[in-house]
N, C-alpha and C positions, 0 to 999 in steps of 0.2 A: 808522647813520643812512642811510635810503634816499635815493638820489640822485633829485632832482626830475626828472620827465620833461619834456623840452623839445618844443616844437612846431616841428620843423625846417621851415625855409622851403623849399618845393618849387616856388616860382613863383606867379604870379598865379592866383587862384581865383575862380570864380563858381559859384553853386549852380544847381539845376535849375529853380526856379520863381520867379515873382513875380506880384502881382496884375495883371489886365488894365489897371487904371488906371495902372500904373507902366510901361507899354510904352515910354515915352521916357526912363525913369530910368536913371541909371548904377547898376549893381548892384555892391555892395561886400559881400564875404562876411565876416561876423564869427564865425559859428558854422557847423558842418557838420551838416546833417540836423536831426532833431527829437528833443528830449530826452524827449518823452512817447511818441509813435509807437505808440499803442494804439488810435486811433480805428478803428472797424470798417469805415467807408466809404472810408478813405484807403489808397492804395497807394504814395504818392510816395516815402516814405523807408524803406520796409520792407527789412529785412536790411542796413541801413546804420547804422553806429555813430555816435552823436552825439559831437561833440567841440567844445571851445572853441578858437578860434584865439587865439594870443597877440597882445597889443596891438602888439608889435614887428612881427610878420608882417603884421598888418592895415595898419599904418603903411607898411610897405614896398610893399604893393599900392597904397596911396593915392599915395605918392611916385612910383611907377612910372607911374601914370595921369597925374599932374600933369606929369611930364617929357614924356610923349607929347603932352598937350594944349598945352603951351607951344610945342612945335615945329609942331604942326598949325596953331595960330593964326597963325604966321608965314607959312605957305604957302597956307592955304585961307581964302578969304573966307567969312564967315558966310552960310549959305544958298546958297553957290555950288556948282555941280555939279563933281564931280571924277571923272575917269575912272580906271579900274583901273591904268593905267600910272603916273599921278601918285601914286596911293596906294601902289603897290608900291615906287616909287622913294623915296618919303618914308619908308616902313618900313625899307628897306634902309640908309638913312642913320644909323639908330640903332645905337649900340654894343651896348646891351643890347636883345635882341630877344625879344619875347613876343607872338605873333600874337593871342592871346586878349585881352590887355590893350590892344593897339593897336586891334583891331576895336571893343572896348568904348569906347575913347577917341574914335575918329573918328565912331562912330555917335552917341555922346552929344553931341559937338560939333555934329554936323549937326542934332540935335533942339533945340538951343538951350541946353543945359546948365542946366536949371532945377530938376531934381529928382534925388534920390538915394534908392535903396531898399537897406536893409540886410538881407542874407540871413543864415541860412536861415529856419527856422520860428519862432524865438523869440529874437531878439537881446537882449531884456531879461533873459534869464537870466544874462548877464554880470554881474560885480560892478559896481555903480554907478560906482565910481571909474574902472574900465577903460573902461566905455562912455562916460563923460564925456570921458575922454582921447581916445578915437577921434573922437568928435563934434567936439571942439575942433580936432583936427588936420584934419578934413574942412573945417571952416569956414575954417581958416587957408589951406588949399590952394585951396579953391573958394569964395571969399567971395560970389560972384554967385548961389549956389544959393538958391532960394526955399523948397524943401521937402525935408525928410529924413524918410523913413518907414520903418516896419518892421512885420513880423508880431510878434504876442506872444500868449501864452496868458493867459487870465483868471486862472488859478491862480497864475501867476508875478507878474502885476501886483498881485494882491491882497496878496501877501506883501512887496512893496517898500514901504519907509517913504515916506510922502508927501513928506518933505523931499528924499529921494533922487530920487523921481520928478520933483520940481520942478527939481532940479539937472540932470537929464537933459533936461528940456524947455528949460531956460535955455541948455543947451549946443548946442541946435539940432534935437533930434528934435521935430517938430511934427505928425506924424500917425502913428497906430497902427492897424493892421488886426487885428481880433480875429475868430476863427472862433467865433461864438456857436453857430451851427448850429440850436440850439433853446433855448427857455426852459422846456421841460418837464423836470422832474427824472426822470420815468420814461424819457423818450426819451434824455436825457443819460446816464443809467445804462446803458441798453441799448447805446448806441453807444460806451461807454467813453470819454467825452470828458474825464474827469478834472476836471470842474468841475460844480457845480450852479447852479441859477438864482440863488441868493443870491450866489455867487461872481462870476458874470457881472455882476450888478448892481453889486456892490462895486467890481470892477475898472473897469467902465465909468465910474462916478462919479469914481473916482480919476484916471483919464485926463483927464476933463473938468475936474476941479478944478485939475489941473496946467496947464491951458490948451492942451492938445494936441487936434488934431482926432481924432475917433474914427470908424472905419469898422467896423460890425458886420455880419458875414456870416451870413445865415440860409438854410436849405436846405429848401425845400418838398419833401415826400415822405419826409423822414427818419423820420417817425413810423410809416411804413407805413400800411396801411388801418386797422388797429386804433386807432391813436392820432392819426389825421389831425386831428381837431377839437381835441383837447387840445394837440397840437403847435402849431397855429395860434394858439390863444387864449393859451397860456402864453408863447409867443414874443412875441406882441404886448404882453403884460403886462410882460415884462422890458424890451422896447424902450421902452415908455411910462415905465418907471421911470428909464431911463438918458438918454433923449433924445439919441442919438448924432448926430453931424453927418451920417453917411451910413448908410443901411441898404442893403446890397448883396445881391441875390437870386442864389442859386446852386442851381439845381434839381438834385435828386438824380439821379445816374447810377450804377447799380450796375456796377462794373467787375470783370473777372476777376482773381483773385488776392487779393481782399479777404475779410475775415471775413464781411462783409455778403453777398457773393456766395454764400458757403457757406450762410448762413442762408436765402437765397432758394431755393437748391437743395433744402434740407432741409424747406422749408415753414415755417420759424420766422418768416420775414419775408416779407410780401406787399407788393410795391411798388405804389403807386398808379399808375394810368395818367395820361396827359396831362390828361384831363378832370377827374379827381379832384384832381390837383395844382393845376389852374387854380382849382377851387372852394376849395381850401385857401388858395391865395394871395389869393383875393378876401376870404376870411374874415379873414386876417391883416391886410390893408390896411384893411378895414372896421373892425377892432378897434383900430387905432392911434388914440390920442387924447391931446391935450394936448402934442404934440411938434411941433417945426419941422424935423425931419430931411429930408434929401434921400433919395429912394428911387431906387436905380440898378439896372437890370436889364441890366447890361453884360457879358453872357456868352452865347455861342452855345448853351449848354445850355438856356437859358431859352426857354420857349415864346413869350414876349412881350418882345422887346427894346425896344419903344417905351414900356414902363412906365418912366417917367423923370420925376420931378417932386418938388415940395416940399410937405411937409405944413404946414398942412392944406389950403391953397388948391387943390392939384392932386389931391386925394384922389378926388373923383368922376370926374375925367377918367381917372385910372388904372384905377379900377374899371370904367369904361365900355369900356376896351380889352378887358378880360376878357369882359364881357357881349357885346361884338361877336362874339367867338369862338363863343359859345354860340348866337348868332343865325344863324350859318351853317348851311346845309343840311348834312346828314351827309356827303355826297360832297365838298362844298367844304371841310368841316372837315378831312377826311383830306388833301386837297390842300394845305391850309395847313400841317398838321403836317409833312408830308414836305418841302414847299418851305422851310419854316422851317429844318429840320435840314440841308437842302442849301445853306442860306445865301442863298436868293433873297428871302425875306420877313422883315421885322422885326416886323410887326404885321399883324392881319387886314385892315386897310384897304389894305395893299400889293397885295392880290390884284386889286383893282378894275381897274387898268390896267397890270398887270405884263406885260412882254414875255417873262417866264419861265414863265408859266402853262402853256403848251403843252408845254414841256420837262418840267415836273413831271408833267403828265398822262401823257406818254410813259414816264417813269420808273416811275410807279405801274403802268402796264400791263405794262411789261417785267418788273418784279419781282413782279407778281401781288399787289399790295397790295389788301387787302379790309378791310371793317369787322371781320372776324373775326381778322385777323392784324396789324392796324395797330399794336397795342401792342408786339408783339415786333419789328416792323420799326423802330419808333422807338427801342426799347431798344438795338438794334444800331447805329443811326445815332449815338446819343448817346455810345456807347463810344469813338468816334473822337476825341472832344474832351476826354477825361479823361487 
């Protein structure tokens, strides 16, 4: 009889990423890396083996955090400023020391302790009983928490029994982030997403039925030039079928070390430029119908961070932001593209009275940005944020 492998506890753990909307969340690691890890555009978990953490070890992390929080509450007033000397003194008072856990605890306390994000890429791959046990322990230790969220794959959600998904929701998981990326079966197959349009729709509807909030991430540009229109229309169709709470825009950036980067180099994939992706995004938003989702463009990779509104009442306003970009003179359009990726502009209207415009002009002159090379310049700037 083979001896069962144990997940030896090696101290508090946190994974490498979380959604931007979870910037103030406490990160609790349930699994390590990604169980699928085949998406051609992603480099996050490459060459890292997936593994499940044991409930016992996850619980030890939670208890560790709770012990720090309890002590911090005694010393630090909510919202109060604490200098490094006080922080270091507080840390040194603990018998069990783990700087990572302590920093996570004090930062979360400072943010108000309202949300928790479960890492890494697909927490719902855990056995439902184990996940429920972890969630119940979180709620026991941190009853003041309003929101517990996680990434999950559509393929995984679609295979979970609805009763089990409901138990998970009842135990406290109340928002799920899903990387739809596209609703086109052609595009999904090319990027090796491991899910088709029907699976995305099935999974999304199951999450909604369980009463959990659903964030669906879509990626303009991922269909390349060849499938840009299909990518926009089929993605809108899938979103219309699901009516997620949030539609989050994540513009494609091709990064070194990915399969997609190899396909670009070989000519198999041709990445759309900013203008093409802006038109694709316009078509996507224009094609959304019969839903009341919030659209969020909350990432530096996106050309328009000011696209932020609720369907259907803000639809024309959001489309108008894209149209404003195309109304700019070619020279100003280049300045906006560069300034946006430098972090100075959030939307085209920001250029009107911006104190940073001269700085952007100087940067364009210094680096020799022209209409002929703007696309390659933008591609390099975008790589910094992936």
